[in-house]
N, C-alpha and C positions, 0 to 999 in steps of 0.2 A: 105769644111773644109778648118779651120788656123791650120795645123799641127804644125808650129813652132813659137807662136807672138811672136815677139823680145820687150823689152822695148830698145827704142835705145834715147840716148842725143846727141846732136848735141852743140856744142859751138859756134858759130857765131862774127864774130868780132861786133862792136855793131856801129849800122844806126845812131846813136844820131850823130847831129851836135856840138862835141866838139871844144873848140878854140886847144887840142890838142889829138889826138887819141888815142894816149897811156894812159889817163889818163878815158879816158869813158871805161867805164867794158863791161866786151863782154856781150852777147844773149847767151843765154842758155833755147835752145828749150827742152822738153822733149813727148815723141810721141812711141803712138803704133806702131811698126810696122810686118814688114814679110807680104806675097804675101798673103795670104790669107784675112787679115784687109783691106790691096790696094785694093784686088777684090773689097770689100766688098762698101767700098768708092766709085770706078768708079762703080760701080752696083749701088746704092742709085745718084749718078751726075746724071746718066744716069735716074733717076726716079724711078731703081727698089725700093722692101722694101729688103735689104739681112740681113738675120741674122747666124754670124759666129761659128760655131761650131769648139771648139778647147779647149786645154788643157791650164787651168791654176793657176801655180801654185808657194809659194818660195814668197819672197817680190818683187821681177818681177812681177810674176802675181796677185798680188793683185794691184799694178799701175797698170798694163795692163791691167785689168781689169775699174780699178776707172776714167781708162781716154778714154778709149774705149764705156763707155758707156755714160764719158759727153760728145763724141764727139756724143752721137744717134746711134749707133755702137750696134744696136740687140745681144747680145750674147747668148750660152749654152756651156756654161764651163764645162769642167771636171774638177777633183781632179787632179792635179799632184804632184807626190812628189819630181820630182827629177827636178821642177822650172825654169821657161821662162828661156831664153838667153835674155842679154844684151849690150849693147855695148855703146860708151863712144869715138866720132868723134868729134876734133878738126881740124874745117874748117876755125882759124882766120887768119893762113898764104895763102888761098886762095884752096891748094890745102887740099885733105880730111887726115887726120893722124889717125891711131887709137889710142886714147890713156888706154879703157881695153877695151877687150870681153869675155866676160863668157857665148859662145855655151849652149843648155841648153840639159837636158843629155836625153836615149832614154826614153822612155816611156815604162815599165811595162808589163805584159800582162794582168794584173787588168784594167790598164790605156789603156792599148788600145780596150780591151769588151769593158768600158764604149762610149769609143771617137765612134768608131762603131755604137752604141749601139742608140750612141748620131745623130749621123751624118742619119743613115738607118732610124730614126723617123722623120729628117726634111725635110733628102728629101723626102719622099712619100710625104709630102704634099706640095714639092715645084714645080714649074713648069723649074726649074732646077739648077744643084745642078753645081758648080764647086770643083772643088779636084785642089789643089798648091799642091806644091814641100814642097819640108821638106828644112830648113836649118838649123844647119849643117841633112844630108842626111840620118845618124846615128840614129835620133829617131825613126823613124820608120821601122821596119823590111822591106826587101824587096821587101817580096809576098806583100807588102800591095796595093800597088796603080794599077795592074793589079787585085787582090780582086777587088779596088773600080770600079774598069770599069766593069766588068762584072757585079756588081750588079747593076749598072747606066742602064745601055745597053737591062737589059731585066726586064721590069715591069711588073708589076702583068698586067695590064691592056693598052692599046693600048695610049697613051700619046703621050704629043712633051716634054716629061723628053729627055733633052740630058749630057749627061756627054761627059768634055772631062777632058784630064789629068793634070787637071795642078790644098787643100783639100777643103772644099767646103759654101761658100758661099747659102743663100736660097734666093731668090728669088720669090715672090709672082706673078708676073705680067710679064709676058712677053715679055712688051718690053727691056727689055735686057737679051737679049741672051750673058751671058757672057764666 
């Protein structure tokens, strides 16, 4: 479960070898970010098939979905009126400087219900469900994390299903115990 996918924009110094480095245009990288998407990438790099459940909305959400899908990340997107968070970091001087940041808005109760239902359906099909944290934390009510773990810890039938307090990427193969 990716409770807070971020659209990340990073500006870096050019890696081209121009005679005058000040003349070389900077490199601009745009990526889908946030814990849930990073966990899914890691699980896939270990051979697992991951499915990311999360809220996607606003202009940032449209871009996030397109970028994640272009990377081959399977999504179960929940409509989100508040819109995803975005940050722009400038690393041209070697240190990260925040140029702009717009954090995600809290999910309303209907969006939370849709997210819970989506994660529950995907989680029941998974051998492992990973719950990642929310950044910023106010996107989810405080009561959410313990409820997720209680649901994961009580599967209907004996299985190898586990719950880690970190929203869910779903894996289909036990090779990646996230």
